[in-house]
N, C-alpha and C positions, 0 to 999 in steps of 0.2 A: 504494500500500500504506500502511496506517496506521502511524504512527510507533510504535515499540515503547517499552517502559519502559527507563530507563537500567539498565545492567548494571555492577555493581562488579567491576573487574578490576585488573590491575597492568600497568604500562608495560613495553614490550618492550626497553628500552635499558639504561641503566647500572645499577650496583648500589645506587643510592639507593632503588629499589623504590617508586616513586611510585604511589599509587592513582589509577585512571582510571575515569571514568564514560563508558561507551560506549553511545550510544543508536542502535539500528538505525533507519535511515530508509527501508528498502526496498531490495531488490537487495543490492549490496555496499556501500552508502553507510552511513557512521557519522558521528555527531556526537561529538566528543571533548571532554571537559572534565576538569579535575582533580577528584579526590574530596575534598571538604572534610572528610570524616570520617576520612580515612586519616592516621595520625600521622606518616608519613614525609614527606608533602608538604603536608598541610593545604590541599589544593585547588590548589596551584601545579603547573604543568608547564613543562618547558623547551621550547625551540623544536621539538626532535625529537618529544617526546611530544605537543605541541599539534597537530602535523600527521600523527599516526598515521593519521587517516582517509584521507589521500592515498595510503597504501601498502598498502591491503587489497583492491585490485581483483584481477582475474584476469590482469593483465599479467605475462607472463613465468612464470606458474605451471606447475609440473610437475603434470599432471592425471591421469596414468596410469602404472602401472609400465612400465618400459622395459628390455628386454634388448637391448643394443646399440642400434641405431637403430630397433628394432621395438617397437610397443606389445604388452604382454603382460597376461595376467590376473594378479591377485594370487596365486592359487594357483600358477601356473607360476613367477612370479618368486620367491616365498618358498620353494618347493620347491628351486629352483636354488640360492639362497643357502644354505639348510640343507645341501644335498647337497655343495656345493663346500667349505664349511667342514668338514663331517665328513670328507670325503676328504682334505683337507689335513692335518687333525689326525691321521688314521689313518696317513698316510704319513710325516709329518714331526714329529709331536708337537704338543702344545698351544701351545708357544712360537712356532710358525710362523704364528700368526694374531694379529690385533690389532684393537682398536676405537680410533678416534680420535673423541672426542665433543666436547661444546660446552657452554659456559655459557648457551647459548640453550635448552638442554633444560630441561624442568621436573624437579622433584625426583623425581617418579614415573618419568619416563623414565630418568633417571640411575640410579635404584635397580635397575631390572630389568636394565639393561645391565651394571652392576657385578656384580650377582648372577650373571648368566649367565656372565660371563667368569671371575670369581674363584672361584665355587663349583661350576661345572658343566663348563665347558670346561677349567678348571684352570690358568690362567695369569693373571698380573697385567698383561698387555699391553693395558691400557685406560688411555688418558691423554686429557686434555682440552685444548682451546685455552686454558683457564684457566692452564695451565702457562706460557703466554706472558705472563700479566699479573699473577698474584698468588701464585705458588708460593714465591717467596722470603719473602713474608710468612708463609705457612704454616710453612715451615722455621724461620723466626725465632721464631714463636710456640711451636712445639714445643720448640725448644732452651731457651727462657726459661721457659715456663709448664708444659711437659710435655704440652700439648694445644693444638690450633689454636683458640685463643679470641681473638676480637676483644674487647678489654677495655673498649670504649667504646660509647656509644649516642648517638643524635641529641639526647637530653635533655642530655647533657654540653655540647653546643654552647650551650645556653641558660644554663649556669652558669659558663662559663669566663671568665677575665680576660685570658688570652693565647692566641692561636692561632698555632701555628707550622705553616705549610704547606710541606712538603718534597717537591720533585719532583712537584708537582701543580698543573696549570692548572685549579684548581677552578672558576673562573668560567665556563670553557668546558665542561669535562668532567663536572662535577657541579654545575650552576648552582643547583639547589634547595638543596643544602647550603651553597653560597656565600652565597645570600641569607639563610639562617638565621644564618650567621656575621655577616653585615652587620647583621642585626636585633639581635643580641646586642651588637655594637659600639655601635649607636645607643642601646640601653637601658642597658647596663652600663659603657660606655666601654672595652670590651675592646680590647686592642691586637692588631695583625696583623703577623706577620713572614712573609715569603715567601722561601724558599730555593730558587733555581732558576737555572741558567745563563742562561736566556732571560728577558727582561723581557716577560712575557705580560700579558694582560688582568687576571689575578689580582693583578698587582703594582701596578696603577694607583692603588689607594686604600690601599696597605699603609703601615704606619708605618715599615717597614724592608724593603728588598729586598737580599738577599745573593746576588749573581750569581757563585756559586762556580764553580770549575773543575769540569767534569764528572768524577765519580768520586771527589771529595774529601770525601764525606759522612762517612766514618768519622773522618777527621782532625777535621772540624768537631765532631762529637758527642763524640768523645773529649776534644777541647779544652774543650768545655762542661763535661763531667763533671769534668775536672781542675780547672777554675776553681771549680766548686761545692765540690770537696774542699778546695782551698786557702783558700777563703773560709769554711770551716766550715759549709757549707750543706747537707751531706748529712743524711739522716734516719737517725741512728745507731740509734735504737730499732727502726725498721722494718727496717733491714738486719740487725740482730742477731736479730730474731724471725722474719723472713719470707723472708730471702734468703741464698743461699750463693754463694761465688765461689772460683775456683781461687787457689792461693797466690800466683801471680804477677800476678793481675788488676790490682791497684792500681799495682804497679811498671810494668806495661805502659801504664796510663793516663797516667802521668806522663811517659813517653818522648815527646819532641818535641811536648809539649802545651802549651808556653808560648804566650802570645798571639802573639808574632812568628813562631814556627815554624808555627803553625796558619794564620796570615794568609798566609804565603808559600805553603804547600801549597795553600790554597784560592783563592789569587789574589784576595784581597779586602783592603781597607784595614783596618789594625789597629783604627782608631777605630770602624769599622762593626762589626767582630767584637766588640769590647768592649761596644758598645751592646747587641748581641744577648744577650751573656752577662748583662749587668745586667738586661735586661728579663725574661729567664728567671728570674733569681734573685729578682726583686721580685714575681713572680706565681706563687703556689703552685697556683692553679687554671689549669693549662696543658693544652691539648689539642694534641698534635702529630699532625697528619694527614699521611699519606704515601701515595703512589700509584706510578705507573709509573716516575717518575724515580728512585725508590729501588729498586723491584723489578726493573726491566729492566736490570740491571747485572751485570757479571761477578763482582762481589762483593756482590750484592744482599742475600743473607742476612746478611752481616756488617753491612751498612748498616742493615738492620732491627734487628738486635740492638744496634747502637750507640745507636739511638734508644731502644729499650726499656731499656737499661742506665741511661740518664739518668733515666728515669721511676721505675725501681725504686729506684735509689740515693737519690733525693730524695723517695720516698714519694708520688709523683704518679701513683697508680694505685689503683683500687678506691674512689675518692672522687668525689663529684659534681664535674664540670668538670675532672677531672684524669685523663688517660689518653693512651697512644699509640693511634692510631686508623688502621688500615689501611682505606682506602676502595676498594672493589672496582670493577672496570670493567664487569662483565657482570651481567645481571639475576638470574642464578642461579648465579654462581660459588660462592657460599656454600653453596647446596643441594648442589652437586656435591661440595664438600669434606665436607659432613656425611655423605653416603652412601658416600664412599670412591672418588669418580670419578677420583682421581689414581692413577697407577701406583705411587706411593710410600706409599699408605695402603691399609688393608684395607677397613674399613667402620665407620660410626658412630664416628668419631674413634679407631679402634683401629689399631695398627700390626701388624706381622707377627710379634710375639712368639708363641712356641708356644702359650701359654695363650689368646691372642686368636684365633689360627687355629682352635684347638679349639672355642672358644666360638661363633664364627660358624658353623663347620661343623655344630655341634649344632643351632643355631637354624635354619639353612637345610636341614638334613638333606642336606648337600651331598656328592656322591660324589667330587668331584675338587677339593678345596680347594687354591688357590694358597698357597704357603708362603713366598714371598719377593716383594719388590718387582719390578715389571715395568719395561719400557723407557719412559723419559720421552720427550716429544715428539720432540726432535731425534734422540735415539738410535733412536727407533722408525722414523723415516723413513730413517735411515741403514741400519737393518737391512732395510728394504724394498729400498733401493738395492743392498745386498749380497746379496740373495736369501735372507736368513734368515727374513724374514716373507714368506709367499707368498700370503696372503689378508688384506685389510684392509677394514674397514667404517668409512666416514667419515660421521658424523651431524651435520648442522646446522652445518657449518663449511666453510671454504674454504682449506685449507692450501697449495694451489698458489699462493696469493697471500700469505697471512699469515705463513707460516713464514720464518725467516731463510734466506738463500741459496735462494730459492724455485725457481730454475731446477733446482737439484739435486733438490728435492722433486718437481718435474714429471718429471724423468728417472726417478726412482724409481717413481712411479706408472705411468708409461708402460711400465716393464719388469715390473711386478708381475703375476703370473699371474691374480689375481682381485681386482677392486676393486668394492666396493659403495658407493654414495653415496645416503643418504636425505636429502632436502632439499625445501623447498617451491618452489624455483626450478628451472626446467627447464635453463637454460644457465648453468652456473657454470664457472669456470676448472678447478675440481677435477672437476666432473661430466663434463667432456670426456674424462677418463681412465677413466670407470666402465664396467664390463661390465654392471652392473645399476644402474638408478636407481629409487629407491622414492619415491613422492610423499608427503611428510610434511605434517601440518597446519601452517598458519601461525599467527602470533600470535593473531589474532582467532578462531581455531578450536580453540585448545588449552584443556584443562581440567585443572587440577592446582594445585600450590603452587610458590612460589619463596621463597627466603630472601635478604633484602637485607644490606647491609653492617653493620647493627647487630643482626644475628641475628633479625630480625623475619620471621616466616612469614606470607605473604599468599596469598590465593586468586587464581589466574588462572582466569577463567571463559570458557566458550565464548560468543562473541557472534554469530558468523556460521556458517552451515553449511560443512561441508568443501568445498573446491574440487575439483570433479571426483571422482576416486576416492581423494583423499588420506585418510590415516589418522594418528592420533596416534603418536608414536614409541614409546610404551610398548606399544601394540598390535602394532606391527610387530615389535619385539624379542620380545615374548611369542609371537607366531606362529612365529617362527624357532625359539625355544627348544622349543616343542611339537613341531615337525617334527624336531628333533634328539633327541627321545625323553624330554623332561623336562616333560611336560604337567602332572603333578600338582603340581610345584613352581612352575609358571607358569600357574596356573588363574585368574588375575585377570580380573575382568569389568568393572572400573571403576578409575579412579585412586584412589578411596577405599580399595579393597582394598589397593592398594600402599602408600598412606600409612599405613594402620593397621599394616602389617607393618614398615615403616620405623620407626615410633614404638615398636613393641614391641622391635625389635632395639636401639634406643638405650637402652632400659631393662633389657634382658636381662642378668642377672648383673652389674648395674651398681649397686654399693653406695656410690655417691658418688665412685668413682675417676675417673669422667669427668663433667665438667660438662655435656656435651651429653647431654640426657635429655628425651625427648618423651613420658614416660609418661602425661601428662595426656590424650594422644590415642590411647593404645594400644587403646582399645575404642570409639573415636569411631564413631557411627552415620552412615549415609549422609546423612540430613537435616542432622545437625550439621556434617558435612564440607562439604556444599553451602553452609551458612550461615556458615561459619567467619569470624570477625572476625580482622583482623591481630593477631598476638600475638608477643611476644618471649620466647625462652627465655633463661635465665641473666640474671635481671633486673639485677643489679649484680655482675658477675664480680669475684672477688678482694676483695670488701668485707671479708671476714673474715680476709684475709691468708693464706688457704690456696690452694695451687696443685695442679695435677694431676701432681705428681711423687711418687716413693715417700716422701719425707720431708715432703711438703706445702709445701716452700719453692721459691721461684723461683730461677732461676740467672742470675747475671751472667756473660755470655759474653765471653771475651777476643776482641777484634777488633783487627786490625792494618791500618793504612792501606796498601793496595797501592801499589807504585810506579806513578806515572802516566807513561805513555809520552809521549815528546816527539814532535812532528810528524815524519813520515817524509819523506824527500826526494821520493819519487814520489807520496806520498799526504799532502800537507801540511795537509789540513783534517780536522776531526772532525765526523762526521755524527751528528745526533740525529734521532729519528723520533717521531711522535706523531699525535694526533687534531686534527681541526678541530671547530669548535663545532657545526655543523649536520649532520655526517656521522657514520656509524657503520660500523665494521669495513670490509667490502669493498663497501658501498653497494648490496647486493642489495635492501635495503628503503628506505633513505633516498634512494637514487638515483632512486626512483620519484616523489618529491615535488617538484613545481615550485618550491614555496616554499623548501625546504631546499637546492635545487641552486644558488640564486643568491648565497648568502653568499660562498663561495669556489668559483667556477665551475671553476677549473682547478687542477691540482696544481702547487704553487709550491715553489721552493727559496728559502728565506729566508736572506739573507746580510747581513752588516754592509756598509754602503755603502763603507767603505774597502777591503774585500776585492773588491767589485764593480769598483771603479776599478783596483785593483792587477792584477786578472786580465783586464782589458780586456773586461768584460761590460757588458751594458746592462740597467738596470732595465726590466722588461717584455719583455726579449728571451728567446730560447730558449737553454738551456745543457744540456750533458750532465754529469750527476753520475755518477761512476764510483768503484768500489771494487774490490779484488781479486776480489770475487765476481761482479760484473756492472755494468751501467750502464743508465741510463734518462734520458729527456729531461724537463726541467721548465721552467716559465716562471720567470724570475728576479724576486724581490721584494726590494727594499732594505728592510732592517729595522734600525733603530738598537738594537732590543732584542736582537739577536744579538751575542754576544761575537765579537771578531775571531778569525778562524781556525776558527770553528764555523759549521755550516750546519744547517738543519732542513728535513725533507720530511715530508709527510703519508702515512699508511699506507693510504688508502682506495681509490686508483684501481687498476683491473685492465685486462686486455686488452679487456674488454667495454665500457669507457668511454673509453679513451684509448690513443693510440700511445705515450704517455709516462706519467710518474707511478708507475712500478712500483717503489716503495720496497722491497717485499719481496725484490727481487733483490739488494739492496745489503748488508744486515748480515751479519756473520760468523756462522757456525753454532757459536759458542762459548758455553758456558753456565756458570752459577754452579756451583761444585763441590758445594754442599750441596743446592740446590733443583732444579738442571737447567734453570733459567729462562734463556733467551737474553739476551744483552746487546745490546739494540737502541739504546742511547743513546750509544755512543762508537765508531763505526767509522771507521778511517782512510779518507779520500776525497780526491777532486780534482774540480774543476769546470772545464770547458772551454766556450768560446763555440761556438755552432752558427750558422753563417752562414745567414741567411734572405733570400730574394729577393722573396718576396711574402707578404702576410697577407690573411686574409679570414674570412668566416663563412658558414655555410649554415643557414637556418631552414626546416624542412620540417614539413608536417602529417603526423602519424603518424611513420613511419620512412622513411629514404631507400631508394631501390632498392638501393644498394650503399654500404658504408662508404667514406667519402672516402679516396682514395689520396693521402695527403699525409704529409710528414715529421711534422707535428704536427696531430693531429685529436683533439679532446676533445669528448665528447658531454655535453650538459647538458639535463636534462628541463625542458620549458617547457609551459604550458597548451596542450593540443591537439597537441603534437608534440615536436620536439627542435631544439636549437641546437647547431651544431658550430663551435667555434673552430678556425681553420685557419692553417697556415703551411707554407711549403715552398720548394723551389728548382726551377729549370727551368720548363717549361711548366705552366700550371694548367688546360689544356683538359680533362684527365682528370676534373676535378671535375664536368663536365657529366653524366657517367654516373650521378651520384647523384640527378639531378633526375627527378621524375616526368613522365609524359606530360601534355600539355595545351597551351594557347595560351601562346606565349612572347613576352615583350617584353624588350628589351635596350637598354642604353646603354653606350657605351664612351668612354674618354678616353685616347687613345694617348699623350699627353704624360706622363700620370701612370702609365701602365701599368695603368689601372683598367677594370673592367667590372662591370656590375650586371645580373643576370638575374632575371626573375620568371616563374613558371609559374602560369597561371590555369586554373581549372576552373569553368565557368559563372560567370565574373566573381568568383569567390572565390579567394583566394590558396592555392596548394598549396605553393609553395616560393619562397625568394629566395636568391640567391647573390651576394655582394659580394666582390670581390677587388681588391687594389691593390698596386702595387709601391712607389710613393712618396707616394701621397696619404693622406688620412685616412679612417677608417671611421666611420659614424654609430653612435649608440647603438642597441643591439639592442631596447630595451624596446618602442618603438612598433611596430616591425616584428613583434614577437612577438604583439602584440594583434591584428594584421591576420589572423592565422590563424583567428580566430573572428569577424571582421567579415563582415557579410552581403554586402558588395561592396568592392572595393579602392578606395583613395583615389587621386586623380590624382597625388599626390606620392609614390607608392610607391617609385619608383626614386631619389628624393631621400633616402629613409630617414627622413622626418619627416612629421608631420601638416601639413595646410594651416594656415597661420598660425603664430602663436607657440605653442610647446609647452614646458612646463617639463621639465627633465631631473632626475629624482630623484637621480641619482648612484649610487655604489656602495651595495649593500644593507647596512644596519646592523642593523635589527630584522627578523628573519624572522617573528616572531609576527604583526606588523602591517604588514609589507611597506613599511617606511619607509627611504628612502635618505638618503645623506649630504647632498646638496644641499637636500633638503626640510628636514632638521634645521637646517642652517646658515641657511637662509632664515627659518625660523620663529623662531630665536634672535634674528635681527636685527629682523624685522618685528614680533614680539610681545614683544620685550624680555624674553625668558626668561632667568632667572638661575641656575636649578639644575635638576638632573636630574628632580626631581618635576614641575617646571613643563613640561619637555619631554614627560613622560608624560601630563600633563593635556591638553596641546595636541594631541599626535600619537598617543598610546597607546604610543609606544616605551618599552620598559623596564618596562612595568606588568604583564607576564605572567610570564615565567620570570626576567627580570632579567639574563640573561647578556650583554646588550648595554649594561648600565648603566655598566661601566667605560669602554667606548668613548664613550658619551654624555658622560661626565664629561670625557674628554679633548677631545672635539670642542667642548664648551662652553668649556673653558679656552682652547683655541686660538683660538676665534672671538672671545672677549671680551678676549683679551690685547691690551695697548696696541700699536698699530702705530707703527713709526718714521715720523716726519714728515720729509720731504725738502723743504728750502726752496730755491727757485730763487735764484740769485745776482742781487742787485739791480744 
């Protein structure tokens, strides 16, 4: 098939909102490149975006509507969904049903779901997985500004003299933004301060890293504000003209905010703290970026407001290079906020004030307007568990994995009388509880808009045909609404129809009270919608000093540092959770990419080496992480970047990929009192050693006949098949059941308790199984390449190619598949002296740049002088 023309679309991953050029190559193949004309990324892509083409095939796709285990027609499935929701509402009222939606939805999908629930069904029980990542930022914005407005843009990153990154591993989670920060540092000499309990890749090149105690952010920011007040560095004119505060605000700020008290609360050295205060004072052009480390806390909203307070009181807002900046985690979390996809908002940045309910009701001609907020995510699934919600529709998300105390969520879904899941993936942990599964369009098949972290609206365009009978989410929701009797209100024929209505609602009866206003597109035609260029609403918010409050002034919000719990006797450690560089959410997409799978192949519990020694664990061994909510297995990784007494686990692994790594089972279902966002960052925990008698791995073309029956089994996608890392106790003979049929060759070493098995099919490798009790296991890399070799090498069971073969080492650069040993060798042999030289020699670090901090560290360690040991004469 002839190669198609590049199609301009938007990346499927984080809230940076990068433009993508997707070129169809025939079938399901795509060539992916960054869009050089998109202002968010200027042609750059991170490792995940770079490898989007590996994730758009038919593997694992839900291709047809399913009722139970049986394939159904769309008409039958949609009729059943509409009827069951209608029956439930008739018997138990509108609050007995709920939608749980996702930042993966496009704005048009979100809009129709929100409209159906809040205007026609008559309840606000629609919430989104964005509740888990940025709802504290929303609540903080509303409290301070009167409206959920992100006050910064990426242009501010080019103008700043100081960057303060709080609770954000930007180099890994938002690498394109991180590279823009680094570019500004190179051009302007801007400084970088990272505030994070962990020493992450983002800290490697920082001017200052404050490894504060988890949950002490309010004390830190209040201390900074008190310092600015004592030094006479507040912007008194700005405060007088544009800001109000409660009578006790400044008294509260001074309480326990001297340098020594703050240093003690935050557990940092006073001289480091003072240096941070001085850096902030010296640089009026300051951008403070914050993400999940701030939001995902039991006092997340107060932490957000403590940051905003500092910017308001010092006039660092509404000016180029000066702003607090909440950077979002999902591609359309912002679009969901705009349409009202959270249970706590109505629509178009309006709350549930009677005049707003009436306004939206008039616009929608809605018969059953919701009049109050609905149940937020944690409360929603608790209501399912308690039987108050009897029908729930989950769209494009996987709460059976991602919610805190996920076992409880699974129990709730199992007991719910009617569960609908619309997803592009056939087998998800949540989908296993569904009575009806509806095949939704995947990223490359969707058509609509998304809004990124800087309020920029971009088009997502369809690149590939729908897989099987899949349909876009807006169409599915519209069809259910029509079957429930509201056809005239849901007569949309295209996403452009929905976008126009969304834009009209934002402008309806809006005389400047709300900054969110898309009136420029209220009458946009279909051709103009198709050709829409990325554009940003609210070009420089608050530049005029006016805010979306009744008196036009911002609010300083009193925030008090909560008491920080001491370690518990039975749960002496503190669990923090988060993302890996090359994975996304629950890996239903990134788990399909062989390149992305190799950076961090297994779920790890990162621990300070002193804690590993004290608890009798082994670096690289298996351990059980437990909390009062549940437990799961992880492989241990020693990390000097972890504070003593604190551990870190990734959020991505599910039952579909591993017998361990189930981080969602561990956090408490406790939430911030203002935002309802769960606190994923500080759960009491313990870690115990798990005895292992044997270790091994399985490499198989395609998929194994059966999932390996082992205590530890983690699946990693590789070219042409899968790699399973294995460990267990007792006999290992049951692993043979995973092997395909074919010719078998085997070698055994009784002394080491080792055996190596290969299965051949017409002299081509179908599978290899290596197991040992006391011996060493070879690198997997060469054996993986044998899956595609035309015939097996004679050294197959040796696990290496004939003759000498370089070992690339651990994967460092996913974009160009460059390993640690390759980098170290090139540094020595080619005399490379900086990161740019490594990039020129190997390509590493020249695409997304997320590995550049690691390259700098490797370079420093390789070039560091070695101690010379002289033999005694």
